[in-house]
C-alpha positions as CSV (number, residue, x, y, z in Angstrom):
1,M,3.5,0.0,18.5
2,K,2.1,-2.3,15.8
3,R,5.5,-2.6,14.1
4,Y,7.1,-3.2,17.5
5,M,4.8,-6.1,18.3
6,R,5.4,-7.6,14.8
7,L,9.1,-7.3,15.4
8,L,8.8,-9.3,18.7
9,A,6.8,-12.0,17.0
10,L,9.3,-12.4,14.1
11,L,12.6,-11.9,16.0
12,A,13.0,-15.6,16.7
13,A,12.4,-16.4,13.0
14,L,15.0,-13.9,11.9
15,T,17.6,-15.4,14.3
16,L,17.1,-18.8,12.9
17,V,17.3,-17.7,9.3
18,I,20.4,-15.6,9.8
19,A,22.1,-18.4,11.7
20,A,21.3,-20.7,8.7
21,C,23.1,-18.3,6.4
22,G,26.4,-19.0,8.0
23,G,29.4,-16.6,8.4
24,S,30.7,-14.0,6.0
25,E,33.8,-14.3,4.0
26,E,35.7,-12.6,6.8
27,G,35.0,-15.7,9.0
28,G,32.7,-14.1,11.5
29,D,29.4,-15.8,12.5
30,T,26.2,-14.2,11.2
31,T,24.2,-12.7,14.0
32,E,21.4,-10.1,14.2
33,A,21.9,-7.1,12.0
34,E,23.6,-4.3,13.7
35,A,23.0,-0.6,13.2
36,P,25.5,0.7,10.6
37,A,28.5,2.5,11.9
38,T,29.0,6.2,10.8
39,T,32.3,6.9,9.2
40,E,33.7,8.8,6.3
41,A,32.4,7.4,3.0
42,P,35.0,5.9,0.7
43,A,35.5,7.3,-2.8
44,P,32.9,6.0,-5.4
45,D,33.8,2.8,-7.2
46,T,35.4,3.6,-10.6
47,T,36.6,0.1,-11.6
48,E,36.0,-1.1,-15.1
49,G,32.6,-2.6,-15.7
50,S,30.7,-0.5,-13.1
51,T,28.1,1.0,-15.5
52,D,25.6,3.5,-14.2
53,T,22.2,2.9,-15.8
54,T,20.2,5.2,-13.7
55,E,17.2,6.8,-15.5
56,G,15.4,9.8,-14.2
57,S,16.6,12.5,-11.9
58,T,16.3,12.0,-8.2
59,D,18.3,13.1,-5.2
60,T,21.5,11.1,-4.5
61,T,22.0,10.4,-0.8
62,E,25.4,9.6,0.6
63,V,25.9,6.6,2.8
64,M,28.5,7.2,5.6
65,V,29.5,3.6,6.2
66,D,32.3,1.1,5.8
67,G,31.2,-2.1,4.0
68,S,32.4,-4.4,6.7
69,D,30.4,-2.6,9.4
70,I,26.9,-2.8,7.9
71,S,24.3,-5.4,7.2
72,V,22.6,-5.9,3.9
73,A,19.3,-7.8,3.7
74,L,18.0,-9.8,0.7
75,V,14.4,-10.8,1.0
76,F,13.6,-13.6,-1.5
77,D,10.1,-14.1,-2.9
78,I,8.3,-17.5,-2.9
79,G,10.7,-20.3,-4.0
80,G,13.7,-18.6,-2.4
81,R,17.3,-19.5,-2.9
82,G,17.6,-22.6,-4.9
83,D,14.9,-21.9,-7.4
84,Q,17.5,-22.1,-10.2
85,S,16.0,-18.9,-11.7
86,F,15.0,-15.4,-10.5
87,N,15.9,-15.8,-6.8
88,D,19.1,-17.5,-7.5
89,A,20.1,-14.7,-9.9
90,A,19.7,-12.2,-7.0
91,A,21.6,-14.5,-4.7
92,R,24.6,-14.5,-7.0
93,G,24.9,-10.8,-6.9
94,F,24.5,-10.8,-3.2
95,D,27.1,-13.5,-2.7
96,E,29.6,-11.7,-4.9
97,K,29.4,-8.6,-2.9
98,L,29.4,-10.4,0.4
99,A,32.7,-11.9,-0.6
100,E,34.1,-8.5,-1.7
101,Y,32.9,-6.4,1.2
102,G,32.3,-8.8,4.1
103,F,29.1,-7.1,5.2
104,E,26.7,-8.8,7.6
105,P,24.3,-10.9,5.5
106,V,20.6,-11.2,6.3
107,E,18.5,-13.6,4.1
108,L,14.7,-13.9,4.5
109,Q,12.1,-15.6,2.4
110,A,8.4,-15.0,1.8
111,N,6.2,-17.8,2.9
112,T,4.2,-19.9,0.5
113,A,1.2,-17.6,0.8
114,G,3.4,-14.6,0.2
115,D,1.5,-12.6,2.9
116,D,4.5,-11.8,5.1
117,R,6.5,-9.6,2.8
118,D,5.8,-6.4,4.7
119,E,6.8,-8.0,8.0
120,L,10.0,-9.4,6.6
121,L,11.1,-6.0,5.2
122,D,10.1,-4.3,8.5
123,L,12.1,-6.8,10.5
124,A,15.2,-6.3,8.4
125,A,15.0,-2.5,8.5
126,S,14.2,-2.4,12.2
127,Q,17.3,-4.5,13.0
128,G,19.5,-1.9,11.4
129,A,20.1,-3.2,7.8
130,A,21.7,-0.4,5.7
131,L,20.1,-1.8,2.6
132,V,17.0,-4.0,2.3
133,I,16.3,-5.6,-1.1
134,G,12.9,-7.0,-2.0
135,N,13.3,-9.5,-4.8
136,G,10.3,-9.3,-7.1
137,F,7.4,-7.1,-8.1
138,L,5.2,-8.5,-5.4
139,F,7.2,-6.6,-2.8
140,E,5.9,-3.3,-4.2
141,D,3.5,-2.4,-1.4
142,A,5.8,-3.7,1.2
143,V,8.8,-1.6,-0.1
144,E,6.6,1.5,-0.4
145,A,5.3,1.2,3.2
146,N,8.7,0.4,4.8
147,A,10.6,3.0,2.8
148,E,8.3,5.6,4.3
149,A,8.6,4.2,7.8
150,Y,12.4,3.9,7.6
151,P,13.6,7.0,5.6
152,E,17.2,6.5,6.8
153,T,17.3,2.9,5.4
154,F,18.0,2.2,1.7
155,F,15.6,-0.1,-0.2
156,A,15.7,-1.7,-3.6
157,I,13.1,-3.7,-5.5
158,T,13.5,-5.7,-8.6
159,D,10.9,-5.7,-11.4
160,A,8.7,-2.9,-10.1
161,A,8.4,0.9,-10.3
162,L,6.6,2.2,-7.3
163,A,3.5,4.3,-8.1
164,D,0.2,5.2,-6.7
165,A,-3.3,4.2,-8.0
166,D,-3.1,7.0,-10.6
167,F,0.3,5.7,-11.7
168,A,2.1,8.7,-10.3
169,P,5.6,7.8,-9.0
170,Y,6.2,8.0,-5.3
171,D,8.8,10.5,-4.1
172,L,11.0,8.0,-2.2
173,P,14.7,9.0,-2.6
174,N,15.7,6.0,-0.5
175,V,14.3,3.4,-3.0
176,S,16.0,2.1,-6.1
177,E,13.8,0.4,-8.6
178,L,15.7,-2.2,-10.6
179,L,14.0,-2.8,-13.9
180,F,14.9,-4.9,-16.9
181,A,14.3,-5.0,-20.7
182,E,13.1,-8.5,-20.6
183,H,11.5,-8.1,-24.1
184,E,14.9,-7.3,-25.6
185,G,16.5,-10.5,-24.3
186,S,13.4,-12.5,-25.2
187,F,13.7,-11.2,-28.8
188,L,17.1,-12.8,-29.1
189,V,16.0,-16.2,-27.8
190,G,12.9,-16.0,-30.0
191,A,15.1,-15.5,-32.9
192,A,17.2,-18.5,-31.8
193,A,14.1,-20.6,-31.5
194,A,13.0,-19.7,-35.0
195,L,16.5,-20.4,-36.4
196,K,16.7,-23.8,-34.8
197,S,13.1,-25.0,-35.3
198,T,12.6,-27.6,-38.1
199,T,8.8,-27.8,-37.7
200,G,8.0,-24.1,-37.9
201,K,6.2,-24.3,-34.6
202,I,7.5,-23.1,-31.2
203,G,6.0,-22.6,-27.8
204,F,6.0,-20.2,-24.8
205,I,5.1,-21.1,-21.2
206,G,4.3,-18.2,-18.8
207,G,4.1,-18.8,-15.1
208,V,1.3,-16.3,-14.4
209,A,-0.7,-14.2,-16.9
210,I,0.5,-10.8,-15.7
211,P,1.9,-7.9,-17.8
212,L,5.5,-8.6,-16.7
213,I,5.4,-12.2,-18.0
214,Q,3.5,-11.1,-21.1
215,K,6.5,-8.8,-21.8
216,F,8.7,-11.9,-22.2
217,E,6.2,-13.4,-24.6
218,A,6.0,-10.1,-26.6
219,G,9.7,-10.0,-27.2
220,Y,9.9,-13.8,-27.9
221,R,7.2,-13.6,-30.5
222,A,8.8,-10.5,-32.2
223,G,12.2,-12.2,-32.4
224,A,10.8,-15.4,-33.8
225,E,8.6,-13.6,-36.4
226,Y,11.5,-11.4,-37.4
227,I,13.3,-14.6,-38.5
228,N,10.3,-16.4,-39.9
229,P,7.1,-14.3,-40.4
230,D,5.1,-17.5,-40.9
231,I,6.2,-19.3,-37.7
232,E,3.4,-20.7,-35.5
233,I,3.7,-19.8,-31.8
234,V,1.6,-21.4,-29.1
235,S,1.5,-20.1,-25.5
236,N,0.2,-21.3,-22.2
237,Y,0.0,-19.5,-18.9
238,L,0.0,-21.9,-15.9
239,T,-2.2,-19.7,-13.6
240,Q,-4.1,-16.5,-13.5
241,P,-3.6,-13.9,-10.8
242,P,-4.1,-13.8,-7.9
243,D,-2.9,-17.4,-8.1
244,F,0.9,-17.2,-8.3
245,T,1.6,-20.9,-7.9
246,G,2.4,-20.9,-11.6
247,F,5.9,-19.9,-10.7
248,T,6.4,-22.9,-8.4
249,D,4.7,-25.9,-10.0
250,P,7.0,-28.0,-12.2
251,A,4.3,-30.6,-12.8
252,K,2.1,-27.9,-14.5
253,G,5.1,-26.8,-16.4
254,A,5.7,-30.4,-17.7
255,E,2.0,-30.8,-18.6
256,A,2.0,-27.6,-20.7
257,A,5.3,-28.6,-22.4
258,N,4.1,-32.1,-23.1
259,A,1.1,-30.7,-25.0
260,M,3.2,-28.3,-27.0
261,Y,5.8,-31.0,-28.0
262,D,3.0,-33.4,-28.8
263,G,1.4,-30.7,-30.9
264,G,4.4,-30.3,-33.1
265,A,6.4,-27.6,-31.4
266,D,10.1,-28.4,-31.2
267,V,11.4,-25.4,-29.2
268,V,9.7,-24.1,-26.0
269,Y,10.7,-21.1,-24.0
270,H,9.5,-20.6,-20.4
271,A,9.2,-17.6,-18.1
272,A,7.8,-19.5,-15.2
273,G,10.3,-19.5,-12.4
274,G,10.6,-22.9,-10.7
275,S,7.9,-24.4,-12.9
276,G,10.5,-24.3,-15.7
277,G,12.1,-27.5,-14.3
278,G,9.1,-29.3,-15.7
279,L,9.8,-28.0,-19.2
280,F,13.3,-29.4,-19.1
281,E,12.0,-32.8,-18.0
282,S,9.5,-32.8,-20.7
283,A,12.0,-31.9,-23.4
284,K,14.1,-34.9,-22.5
285,A,11.2,-37.3,-22.2
286,K,9.5,-36.2,-25.4
287,S,12.8,-36.2,-27.4
288,E,13.3,-39.8,-26.4
289,E,9.7,-40.7,-27.0
290,Q,9.6,-39.1,-30.5
291,G,13.1,-40.0,-31.5
292,T,14.0,-36.4,-32.3
293,Q,15.8,-33.4,-30.8
294,L,13.5,-31.1,-28.9
295,W,14.7,-28.0,-27.3
296,A,13.9,-26.0,-24.2
297,I,14.9,-22.4,-23.5
298,G,15.6,-21.3,-19.9
299,V,15.1,-17.9,-18.3
300,D,16.7,-15.4,-15.9
301,S,19.8,-17.5,-15.1
302,D,21.9,-19.7,-17.3
303,Q,19.8,-22.8,-16.6
304,Y,22.2,-25.1,-18.4
305,L,24.6,-24.6,-15.5
306,T,22.0,-25.6,-12.9
307,A,20.3,-28.5,-14.7
308,S,21.3,-32.1,-14.2
309,A,23.7,-33.6,-16.7
310,E,20.9,-35.7,-18.2
311,L,18.8,-32.5,-19.0
312,Q,21.6,-30.3,-20.3
313,P,21.5,-31.7,-23.9
314,Y,18.0,-30.3,-24.2
315,I,18.6,-26.7,-23.1
316,L,19.2,-24.7,-26.2
317,T,20.0,-21.4,-24.4
318,S,18.6,-19.2,-21.6
319,M,17.4,-15.6,-21.7
320,L,19.7,-14.0,-19.2
321,K,18.1,-11.4,-16.9
322,R,21.0,-10.1,-14.9
323,V,19.4,-9.6,-11.6
324,D,22.8,-10.4,-10.2
325,I,24.3,-7.3,-11.8
326,A,21.4,-5.2,-10.6
327,V,21.7,-6.4,-7.0
328,A,25.5,-6.2,-7.0
329,S,25.4,-2.7,-8.4
330,T,23.0,-1.5,-5.8
331,I,25.2,-2.9,-3.0
332,D,28.2,-1.2,-4.6
333,D,26.3,2.1,-4.5
334,V,25.4,1.8,-0.8
335,I,29.0,0.8,0.2
336,N,30.5,3.6,-2.0
337,G,28.1,6.3,-0.9
338,S,26.6,6.8,-4.3
339,F,23.1,5.4,-3.8
340,T,20.5,7.0,-6.1
341,G,16.8,6.5,-5.8
342,G,14.4,6.1,-8.8
343,D,14.3,3.8,-11.8
344,R,17.3,2.0,-13.1
345,V,16.8,0.1,-16.4
346,F,19.1,-2.8,-17.3
347,D,18.9,-3.4,-21.0
348,L,20.9,-4.9,-23.8
349,S,23.1,-1.9,-24.0
350,V,24.6,-2.6,-20.6
351,D,24.2,-6.4,-20.8
352,G,21.4,-6.3,-18.3
353,V,19.7,-8.9,-20.4
354,G,21.0,-11.3,-23.1
355,Y,21.3,-15.0,-24.0
356,S,23.6,-17.8,-22.9
357,T,25.9,-19.8,-25.0
358,T,26.8,-22.6,-22.6
359,G,26.6,-26.0,-24.2
360,G,27.5,-24.7,-27.6
361,F,24.1,-25.3,-29.1
362,V,23.8,-21.7,-30.5
363,D,27.4,-21.3,-31.6
364,D,26.3,-21.7,-35.2
365,I,23.8,-18.8,-35.0
366,A,25.6,-16.6,-32.4
367,A,26.8,-14.2,-35.1
368,Q,23.2,-13.6,-36.3
369,L,22.0,-13.1,-32.7
370,D,24.8,-10.7,-32.0
371,E,23.9,-8.7,-35.1
372,L,20.3,-8.5,-34.0
373,K,21.5,-7.4,-30.6
374,A,23.4,-4.5,-32.2
375,M,20.4,-3.5,-34.2
376,I,18.3,-3.4,-31.1
377,I,20.8,-1.3,-29.3
378,D,21.2,1.2,-32.1
379,G,17.4,1.5,-32.6
380,T,17.2,-0.2,-36.0
381,I,14.9,-2.8,-34.4
382,E,12.3,-1.7,-31.9
383,V,11.1,-4.5,-29.7
384,P,7.5,-4.4,-28.5
385,S,7.1,-4.8,-24.7
386,T,3.4,-5.7,-24.8
387,L,1.3,-8.2,-26.7
388,G,-1.1,-6.9,-29.3
């Protein structure tokens, strides 16, 4: 009854959000999610490039649906579509498969307090979505609760492996946990920073001081120090948990970057979501003020492509975290009847992380970076995932 009452309270909000999403590629208007039709599952996708990176052994459950007859829900975290970072990366994978399969799209976004994640997942599942994706580790409790409440619905979560208080994994075969080797990709952009730095001092801006973001810093430090053991690295975390506004505050990002550039750093990498926009603004302003070339490094998406033309000359590269590939692969699995619960790790070996070359600013060091990538893949270089 509690879930039913919450559904009534949120139904109007869902209708508005779905209507705002527009029609699918097939031309139909987007309406409330319908219960998936039951048909014979098509053969699994065997096209080139569909790499299975599933780790661990869990039961594989077949989905008896046709792609055009189901709905898929993507629930964004704070910042939503348009953050030019983590949420937009998920949106690209969602949009790609919407164009391919023509499923009924449902998009929802957590409010600024982030206290409605459970209700949003509940709403999408109760309306018949075949797959519900919670985009971000903060959906962990909501995914666990709803996966138990809706065992016939498939769920996915990015950046989190569901476990109890004793760190024992939950037995939820209808949940796919999409994880990334952020430290490996960060190692490569750390190496790029060290190779491009002329001052021997670089910086790191983290959105919130949590283990996930510290994983980015650990890899970044390791990559920079691999190139230059004497390099100086300064770091700043914009907020401490439970305050997660460090991911949505460009002004704080700019303030932190200004201090780093004024202190002699000439390359700064951010893992701060929407706050990273402040870093790019700072790189431009401080370059002009100091009369020198200062660099910023983006994260998750190729942020050169989403930055304004006046900021692009200051974006050296971006650490690519291919949330789009993870989301697209999971949708493929549901459509093709090959969904598998458990951990899936997207690392350098499957191009689940990497670095961007847009703008051409790392062309002169790309061969060195690719050599480092190969050494990480073959185990010659072991990248730390924690600070210490």
